[in-house]
Every structure is written in C-alpha cells, then in structure tokens.
C-alpha positions in Angstrom: 17.1 14.7 -2.2 17.6 13.8 1.5 14.4 12.5 3.1 13.6 14.5 6.3 11.5 12.5 8.7 11.4 14.9 11.6 10.3 18.3 10.1 6.8 19.3 9.0 6.1 18.9 5.3 5.3 22.3 3.7 5.3 23.3 0.1 6.8 26.7 -0.7 4.1 29.1 -1.8 5.7 29.5 -5.2 6.5 25.9 -5.8 3.3 24.7 -7.4 2.2 26.7 -10.4 0.6 23.9 -12.5 -1.4 20.9 -11.4 -2.7 17.9 -13.3 -6.0 16.3 -12.1 -6.5 12.7 -13.2 -10.2 11.9 -13.4 -13.4 13.8 -14.3 -15.8 12.2 -11.7 -17.0 13.6 -8.4 -13.6 13.9 -6.8 -12.0 15.4 -9.9 -14.8 18.0 -10.1 -14.3 19.2 -6.5 -10.5 19.2 -6.9 -10.8 21.5 -9.9 -13.2 23.8 -8.1 -11.0 24.1 -5.0 -7.8 24.7 -7.0 -9.5 27.4 -9.2 -10.2 29.4 -6.1 -6.5 29.4 -5.0 -4.7 32.3 -6.6 -1.3 30.7 -6.2 -2.2 28.0 -8.7 -1.8 29.4 -12.3 -2.6 26.4 -14.5 -4.9 23.4 -14.0 -5.4 20.6 -16.4 -8.1 17.9 -15.9 -7.7 14.7 -17.8 -10.8 12.4 -18.4 -10.4 9.2 -20.3 -14.0 9.1 -21.4 -15.9 11.4 -23.7 -18.1 12.6 -20.8 -17.7 13.6 -17.2 -19.4 11.8 -14.3 -17.1 8.9 -13.4 -19.0 5.8 -12.3 -22.3 7.6 -12.9 -21.8 7.4 -16.6 -24.1 4.9 -18.1 -22.8 3.0 -21.1 -26.0 3.3 -22.9 -26.8 1.0 -25.8 -25.3 -2.1 -24.1 -27.9 -4.5 -22.8 -25.4 -6.8 -21.3 -21.6 -6.9 -21.6 -19.7 -10.2 -21.4 -17.5 -10.5 -18.4 -13.9 -11.0 -19.8 -13.1 -14.2 -18.0 -9.7 -14.5 -19.7 -8.7 -11.4 -17.7 -10.8 -11.3 -14.6 -9.8 -14.4 -12.8 -10.5 -15.5 -9.2 -8.1 -14.2 -6.7 -6.3 -11.9 -9.2 -5.1 -8.6 -7.8 -4.9 -5.3 -9.7 -1.3 -5.7 -10.8 -2.3 -8.9 -12.8 -5.7 -7.7 -14.0 -4.6 -4.1 -14.9 -0.9 -3.9 -15.6 0.8 -0.8 -16.7 1.5 -0.3 -20.4 5.0 0.1 -21.8 6.1 3.7 -22.2 6.9 4.2 -25.9 9.1 7.2 -25.1 11.5 4.9 -23.3 11.9 2.7 -26.4 15.0 4.5 -27.5 16.2 4.9 -31.1 16.1 7.9 -33.4 12.4 7.5 -34.1 11.6 8.3 -30.5 14.4 10.5 -29.2 13.5 14.1 -28.9 9.9 13.6 -30.0 6.9 14.9 -28.0 4.2 13.1 -30.1 4.1 9.5 -31.3 1.5 8.0 -33.6 1.4 4.2 -32.8 -0.8 1.2 -33.5 -3.8 1.1 -31.2 -3.3 -0.5 -27.8 -5.7 -3.5 -27.4 -5.1 -4.2 -23.7 -8.2 -4.0 -21.5 -8.2 -0.7 -19.7 -11.5 -1.0 -17.8 -12.9 2.3 -19.2 -16.5 1.2 -19.0 -18.3 2.0 -15.8 -20.3 -0.2 -13.5 -23.4 1.9 -13.9 -26.7 0.2 -15.0 -30.2 1.1 -15.9 -32.2 1.9 -12.7 -29.2 2.6 -10.5 -30.0 5.2 -7.9 -28.1 7.0 -5.1 -28.2 5.5 -1.7 -26.9 8.6 0.2 -29.2 11.5 0.9 -29.0 14.6 -1.3 -27.7 17.2 1.2 -24.6 15.0 2.0 -24.0 13.5 -1.4 -23.8 16.9 -3.1 -21.2 19.6 -2.5 -21.9 22.3 0.0 -22.2 25.2 -2.4 -24.7 23.4 -4.7 -26.4 21.0 -2.3 -29.4 19.9 -4.3 -30.0 17.7 -7.4 -31.5 19.3 -10.4 -34.5 17.1 -11.1 -36.7 18.6 -13.9 -40.3 19.3 -12.7 -39.7 18.1 -9.1 -40.5 20.5 -6.3 -40.9 18.1 -3.3 -37.5 17.8 -1.5 -38.5 14.4 -0.2 -38.6 13.1 -3.7 -35.0 14.2 -4.5 -33.4 12.5 -1.4 -32.3 9.7 -3.7 -32.1 10.1 -7.5 -31.3 8.3 -10.7 -27.6 8.0 -11.5 -28.0 10.1 -14.7 -29.0 13.0 -12.5 -25.7 12.6 -10.6 -23.8 12.5 -13.9 -25.4 15.7 -15.0 -24.6 17.4 -11.7 -20.9 16.5 -12.0 -20.8 17.6 -15.6 -22.3 21.0 -14.6 -19.9 21.4 -11.7 -16.9 20.9 -14.0 -18.2 22.9 -17.0 -18.7 26.1 -15.0 -14.9 26.4 -15.0 -14.1 25.4 -18.5 -14.0 29.1 -19.7 -11.5 30.0 -17.0 -8.2 31.0 -18.6 -6.2 28.9 -16.2 -8.3 25.7 -16.7 -7.8 23.1 -19.5 -10.0 20.1 -19.8 -8.9 17.2 -22.0 -11.3 14.3 -22.6 -10.8 10.9 -24.2 -7.3 10.8 -22.8 -5.6 8.3 -20.5 -2.7 9.0 -18.3 -0.4 6.0 -18.8 2.8 6.9 -16.9 4.0 9.5 -14.4 7.8 10.2 -14.1 9.5 12.5 -11.6 12.0 14.7 -13.4 14.5 17.3 -12.3 13.0 20.8 -12.4 15.3 23.2 -14.2 16.2 26.4 -12.5 15.9 29.8 -14.1 19.7 30.0 -14.4 19.9 26.5 -16.0 21.9 25.3 -13.0 20.8 22.8 -10.4 18.1 24.3 -8.3 18.2 24.5 -4.5 14.4 24.3 -4.1 13.1 22.1 -1.3 11.3 19.9 -3.9 13.4 20.2 -7.1 11.3 18.2 -9.4 8.2 18.1 -11.6 6.1 15.3 -13.1 6.1 14.3 -16.7 2.9 12.6 -17.7 2.7 10.3 -20.7 -0.7 10.5 -22.3 -2.6 8.4 -24.8 -5.6 9.3 -26.9 -7.4 7.2 -29.6 -7.2 8.6 -33.1 -9.2 6.0 -34.9 -9.8 2.2 -34.8 -6.2 1.6 -35.8 -4.1 4.2 -34.1 -3.3 6.0 -30.8 -1.4 9.2 -30.3 1.0 9.4 -27.4 2.5 12.6 -26.0 4.0 14.1 -22.8 3.3 17.1 -20.6 4.9 18.3 -17.3 3.3 19.6 -14.2 4.4 20.8 -10.7 1.9 18.5 -8.9 -0.6 15.7 -9.6 -3.9 15.0 -8.0 -5.2 11.4 -8.5 -9.0 11.5 -8.6 -9.7 8.3 -10.5 -12.0 6.6 -8.0 -12.1 2.9 -7.3 -14.9 1.2 -9.2 -13.2 0.1 -12.4 -11.1 -3.0 -11.9 -13.3 -5.8 -10.7 -12.4 -8.4 -8.1 -13.7 -12.0 -7.8 -12.5 -13.9 -4.7 -10.9 -17.2 -4.9 -13.1 -20.2 -4.0 -12.1 -23.8 -4.3 -13.2 -25.1 -7.8 -14.1 -21.6 -9.2 -11.1 -21.3 -11.5 -11.9 -24.8 -12.9 -15.5 -23.8 -13.5 -14.4 -20.6 -15.2 -12.2 -22.5 -17.6 -14.9 -25.1 -18.3 -17.8 -22.7 -18.7 -16.7 -19.0 -18.7 -20.1 -17.7 -19.6 -21.4 -18.9 -16.2 -19.2 -16.4 -14.2 -20.3 -12.8 -14.3 -19.2 -9.7 -12.4 -21.5 -6.9 -11.4 -19.4 -4.3 -13.3 -20.8 -5.7 -16.6 -24.4 -5.9 -15.5 -26.7 -3.6 -17.5 -30.2 -5.0 -17.5 -32.0 -7.9 -15.7 -33.4 -9.1 -19.0 -30.3 -11.2 -19.5 -31.4 -13.4 -16.6 -34.9 -14.1 -17.9 -36.1 -17.6 -16.9 -32.7 -18.3 -15.4 -31.6 -19.7 -12.0 -28.9 -17.4 -10.7 -26.7 -16.8 -7.7 -25.8 -13.2 -6.7 -22.7 -13.1 -4.5 -22.7 -9.9 -2.3 -25.2 -7.7 -0.4 -23.8 -4.2 -0.8 -25.6 -1.7 -3.1 -25.0 -3.4 -6.5 -25.6 -6.9 -5.1 -28.8 -5.8 -3.5 -29.9 -4.0 -6.7 -29.1 -6.9 -9.0 -30.8 -9.3 -6.7 -34.0 -7.2 -6.7 -34.1 -6.4 -10.4 -33.2 -9.9 -11.5 -35.9 -11.4 -9.4 -38.5 -9.8 -11.8 -37.1 -11.9 -14.6 -35.3 -15.0 -13.2 -37.1 -18.0 -11.9 -34.9 -18.3 -8.8 -32.3 -15.9 -7.3 -30.0 -17.1 -4.5 -28.2 -14.3 -2.7 -25.0 -15.4 -1.2 -24.2 -13.2 1.9 -21.0 -13.3 4.0 -22.7 -12.1 7.2 -26.2 -13.3 6.7 -27.7 -12.1 10.0 -26.4 -8.5 9.8 -27.0 -7.5 6.2 -28.0 -3.9 5.5 -30.3 -4.4 2.6 -32.3 -7.3 1.4 -35.2 -7.7 -1.1 -38.2 -9.5 0.2 -39.4 -10.8 -3.2 -40.7 -14.4 -2.9 -38.3 -16.0 -5.5 -35.2 -14.7 -3.6 -33.5 -17.1 -1.2 -30.8 -16.1 1.3 -27.7 -18.3 1.4 -24.4 -18.0 3.2 -20.9 -17.9 1.7 -19.9 -20.2 -1.1 -17.4 -22.6 0.3 -16.7 -24.8 -2.8 -17.7 -25.4 -6.4 -17.6 -29.1 -7.4 -17.5 -30.2 -11.1 -19.9 -33.1 -11.7 -19.4 -33.5 -15.4 -16.5 -31.8 -17.3 -18.0 -32.4 -20.8 -17.5 -28.9 -22.4 -20.6 -29.3 -24.5 -22.8 -29.7 -21.4 -20.9 -29.2 -18.2 -22.5 -29.8 -14.8 -21.4 -28.6 -11.4 -22.8 -27.9 -8.0 -22.3 -24.9 -5.7 -21.8 -25.8 -2.0 -22.6 -23.2 0.6 -21.0 -22.9 4.1 -24.1 -24.5 5.7 -23.6 -27.6 3.6 -26.5 -26.9 1.3 -26.0 -27.3 -2.5 -27.3 -25.8 -5.7 -26.8 -27.8 -8.9 -26.2 -26.1 -12.3 -27.2 -22.5 -11.7 -27.2 -20.6 -15.1 -25.0 -17.8 -13.8 -23.0 -16.8 -10.7 -22.9 -13.0 -10.6 -20.1 -11.7 -8.3 -21.0 -8.3 -6.8 -17.8 -8.5 -4.8 -16.4 -5.1 -5.5 -13.4 -3.6 -7.0 -9.7 -3.1 -6.4 -7.7 0.2 -6.3 -5.6 0.4 -9.4 -3.3 3.2 -10.5 -1.2 1.6 -13.3 0.2 5.0 -14.3 2.0 5.2 -10.9 3.4 1.6 -10.8 6.8 2.3 -12.2 7.2 5.6 -10.4 6.5 4.1 -6.9 8.5 1.0 -7.6 11.5 3.1 -8.6 11.3 5.5 -5.7 9.9 3.3 -2.9 10.7 -0.2 -4.1 7.1 -1.5 -3.6 3.7 -1.6 -5.2 1.3 1.3 -5.0 -1.3 -0.9 -3.3 -1.3 -3.9 -1.0 -3.4 -6.6 -2.7 -5.5 -3.9 -4.4 -7.2 -3.1 -1.1 -4.9 -0.6 0.7 -3.1 2.3 -0.9 0.2 2.1 0.9 1.7 5.0 2.9 -1.3 7.3 2.1 -1.6 9.6 5.1 -5.2 10.5 5.9 -6.2 8.6 2.7 -4.9 11.7 0.9 -1.2 12.4 1.0 1.4 10.1 -0.5 4.4 9.9 1.9 6.7 8.7 -0.8 6.0 11.8 -2.9 4.8 15.1 -1.3 3.5 16.6 -4.6 1.2 13.6 -5.5 -2.1 13.7 -3.6 -5.3 11.6 -3.8 -8.9 12.7 -3.5 -11.9 10.4 -3.4 -10.3 7.2 -2.1 -12.4 6.8 1.1 -15.3 4.5 0.6 -18.8 4.3 2.1 -20.5 6.9 4.3 -20.6 10.5 3.5 -19.2 10.3 -0.1 -19.0 13.7 -1.9 -18.8 15.6 1.4 -15.6 13.7 2.3 -14.1 14.5 -1.1 -14.9 18.2 -0.5 -13.0 18.3 2.7 -10.1 16.5 1.1 -10.1 18.9 -1.9 -10.1 22.1 0.3 -7.2 20.7 2.4 -5.2 19.6 -0.7 -5.6 23.0 -2.4 -4.3 24.9 0.6 -1.4 22.4 1.0 -0.4 22.8 -2.7 -0.7 26.6 -2.4 1.8 26.5 0.5 -0.7 27.7 3.1 -0.6 24.7 5.5 1.9 22.1 6.6 1.5 18.4 7.2 3.0 16.7 10.2 6.5 15.3 9.9 6.8 12.2 7.7 7.6 10.2 10.9 4.2 11.1 12.3 2.4 10.5 9.0 4.0 7.0 8.8 2.8 6.2 12.3 -0.7 7.1 11.3 -0.5 4.7 8.3 1.0 1.9 10.4 -1.6 2.3 13.2 -4.4 2.3 10.7 -3.1 -0.9 9.1 -2.7 -2.6 12.5 -6.3 -1.7 13.4 -8.0 -2.4 10.0 -5.7 -4.9 8.3 -5.4 -5.3 4.5 -9.2 -5.0 4.1 -11.8 -2.8 2.7 -12.2 -1.3 6.2 -8.8 0.4 5.9 -10.2 3.2 3.6 -13.8 3.0 4.9 -15.1 6.3 6.4 -18.6 5.5 7.5 -21.3 7.3 9.5 -19.5 6.6 12.8 -16.0 7.6 11.6 -16.9 10.6 9.6 -17.0 13.3 12.3 -13.5 12.6 13.7 -12.0 12.2 10.2 -13.5 15.4 8.9 -12.5 17.3 12.0 -9.0 16.1 11.6 -8.8 17.3 8.0 -10.2 20.7 9.1 -7.5 21.0 11.7 -4.8 20.1 9.2 -6.1 22.7 6.9 -6.6 25.6 9.4 -5.5 29.0 8.1 -5.6 32.3 10.0 -7.6 34.1 7.4 -6.9 37.5 9.0 -3.3 37.0 7.8 -3.6 34.7 4.8 -6.5 34.7 2.3 -7.9 31.3 1.3 -10.0 30.1 -1.6 -12.8 27.6 -1.0 -13.8 27.3 2.7 -14.3 23.9 4.5 -17.9 22.8 4.4 -19.8 22.3 7.7 -21.3 18.8 8.5 -23.5 19.0 11.5 -24.8 16.4 13.9 -28.2 17.1 12.5 -27.0 16.3 9.0 -25.6 13.0 10.2 -28.8 12.1 12.0 -30.8 12.9 8.9 -28.5 10.6 6.9 -28.9 7.8 9.4 -32.7 8.2 9.6 -33.1 8.1 5.8 -30.7 5.2 5.4 -32.9 3.2 7.8 -36.0 4.0 5.7 -34.1 3.1 2.5 -33.2 -0.3 3.9 -36.8 -1.0 5.0 -38.2 0.0 1.6 -35.5 -1.3 -0.8 -37.9 -3.0 -3.1 -39.9 0.2 -3.6 -37.1 2.6 -4.4 
C-alpha cells in the first residue's frame, strides 16, 4: 500500500464492520458505549485480561503486601526489558500448528503485570462531575445524599461505576465481552475481497489478534480472531518504573527486600515500626507517605521539586527531603548489609528499612511490538514515556485503523477519554476525516520538541484541557442535518473547570483528612 502524506485520512463508511477493544477499564468502557451508538459498526468485542472490569480501580483483595519482583523491575529499565512480548506459538511452524485456530500449551510463567496498583484506602482526586462520564455524571454511593460527600470517593465505587457502564451493553447482540483473556499479538493481514481476488479498498487489511487464556495452573489456551479495527484502551499504570540512581542497582542485588515500588503497596501495616523513604509526591506517593506515617517510626518523603509540591502530609514523623543523589554501600555482608542514602542537599540517612519508589509507570503495549517494528522499523514507545507518532494522543500514524483511548495523563481524566471515544467512533464509522499524515506528523514533532521525552508529552492538565478538547471536537464535527451521529460530544464549561480547580485546592490543603 502506497503511503499518501498529502491527502486527508478518511475511512470508507463500509470499511469497519468489526472492532476489538483491548481493556475493560474507564477508557474501554467509554469506547464500547460510543461504538455501540454508531450504526455502521456491526460487531464489537471487548477483551479484559482480569476476571472483573474496572482497570486500575480493581483492588487485589486478600493481599496484605506483595513483594516487588526485584529480579524484573530494575533501576533504569524501560518497558521493552521489563515487559517483553511473548513468542507467538502460531508462528512456530510444523504440522502441529499449521492450520489450527486453537492451541493448548504449557502455562506461560512470564510476569505480565496483571495486578493493579490499587490499595486499601485509595480515593479519587478529581471531582465527581469531571471524573464521571457526561451521561452518568454521579457516583452511586449507597445511603449518601449530600453531593459534597461524593466529590471524592473510594476506589471500589469507581470500579463498580465502570463495571455498570460496561454491563449495560452486554446484552446487545453486536457486543461480545471476553474476560480473563490477554491480547498477546496483533498482525496486519490482507483482507480478502468478496470475489477472492486482491481488493482495491483504500485500506485492504484486517488485524489478526492472538489471544491467551488460562485454563488451569498448568495450561493456557491460545487462539486467533480477526477484526477490521483495534482500539487500545489498556491504560498506563501496570509496568512500574524505578529511576536509575548511583548505587541503587548494587543495593538491589545486595538487599532486594529493601527496594519496593508503589504498585505493590497494599497496606501500611507492612511498615510498622520501620524507618522508610518514599520517593515521589504525586497521588500514590502522597497517600503512602500519609498512611505509612501512622505505623512507621519515621517517614522521609523524597521530592524532586520540594518547594512546589502539590500535596504533602503534615504529620509530625514525616520529613521532607530532596532527590536521592546516591546510595553508598557501607557493609556488603549479605547477612547484615549496611548502606546510606545521600540526598541532593548533602544530608544522609543510614540503613532505612525500605525505599518505596512511587515514581510512576511506563507505557507498554507488548502486543504491538512486532507489528510496529515490522511496519515502521521502531519501538511503539520512546523510553516507555512517549507513544511515538500518536496524533492528538489518539491516532497512530503508522496504522490508520489502530487507535488509542485513555493515554493522556493528569487533569480531567474520564472526560478526556469521552471526547476521544466520540471522535474515534465517528472516525471509524467514516463520518469524519483526519488531517493529512504530513500535518499529523508535524503535530507529533512539534509536541516532542516542546515537551521532550517526558511525562509532560502526554499530560493534559487543567490549563491544557480546554484547547485540547476543543481541538478534538473540531476534528469530530459532523453536520447532523445531513449525517446522523451516535454519541454526542460532552460539554466541559469554564464553570466546570473552575469547580475542579477550587476543589483541588481544598483537597491539597486537607490531604491528611481525606
């Protein structure tokens, strides 16, 4: 297929009949709802790799504390090392594979990061009317009638909200929902024409998904299904990242139980009577610091920008520190190692019991690795921080029928996902066109030049949201007097944003009480 850089990108209205959605969290739920309302889409399958919906809001109940797998999560490792793609068994060749749609194989034991970072006591930090979707913009909190008490809610309320949002479509004839299933590979394959000859369609291909599901403790079943388009809605809070610091790798080898990541935090009881360092001041770092202080003897919170931190607990056994500049081994005796943590102001802390890294996550889409490498000759992401060539954080330049929903971080959360989902559904139904690839590429290049390979690249915060959402609305404009549409774009007003800003300030001031 010749790549046209100059013409607008538009999907023919009859091109996309079937769509696969990968992920049953917030972004997957709104993608499903938006597609259901587009008559052009005849078949939608949502794949969720856990047994329940809810994405990161699923609490792995019953686990008091999960060991951070230090043999996998190493300082400075990017997503391609931490979360590599599995081999596709349908490519193995041989008579035992050829022509088969299903394979029963020994269970895969590679870490797949299925557990979520949710923990007991986790609450929302974005107000209700923005974090919910526009057609169901309130949390269902049993027995609660005061709206001020539902501005921020427990994570399990959010999980139930997402579950309800998805399940209202499960009886629809064109919807299939498949749980406990992981998408392991996506291949672009030639789309056969009705005559059996080579098709002259603008996008003459489909996507073959290789899927894996656990059968029992010993076996997995693998199979393949094909779709006209794919929506990636997997989120970005699964593959943990620990930054590289001088001496940290040596300490991890010497005393792996010292190094933790916030993904595996479940309860502060694990830090009873301990001296700990929490690295990070975003939501999880702030929460862990606050909760751990009720059990630990001393909590040192290491903060990159110590003077401009959004949220800090004021408990008396919490001490603010700057960045860690080095870890120095004092005694390498494995039975009783000793070390000191040196901060950027020159101060030191000797032998803390644990260093908990609340330093975030990396984007990881292992199921796309081979596909993008084959067709674009590069990785899906740049250092796990930036999804390369993703126009408006949504449209993959290298493949017009693979879209992403839910990748923007910070700010207005679910409402951003809703705008993306409406635009994507109209695009796949052939009702709107995207700018020429040349213009899309320029947007990506300008964004990279401005933000760099940092978290800021995909950040859509309070300040950026109005322009970003306005841009998505313009891209998705349809003259409804001529063309019917399904789900409408939501409306986010200045009053909504001011309400969000006001409540965010109150939240920061009362973090210990929430």
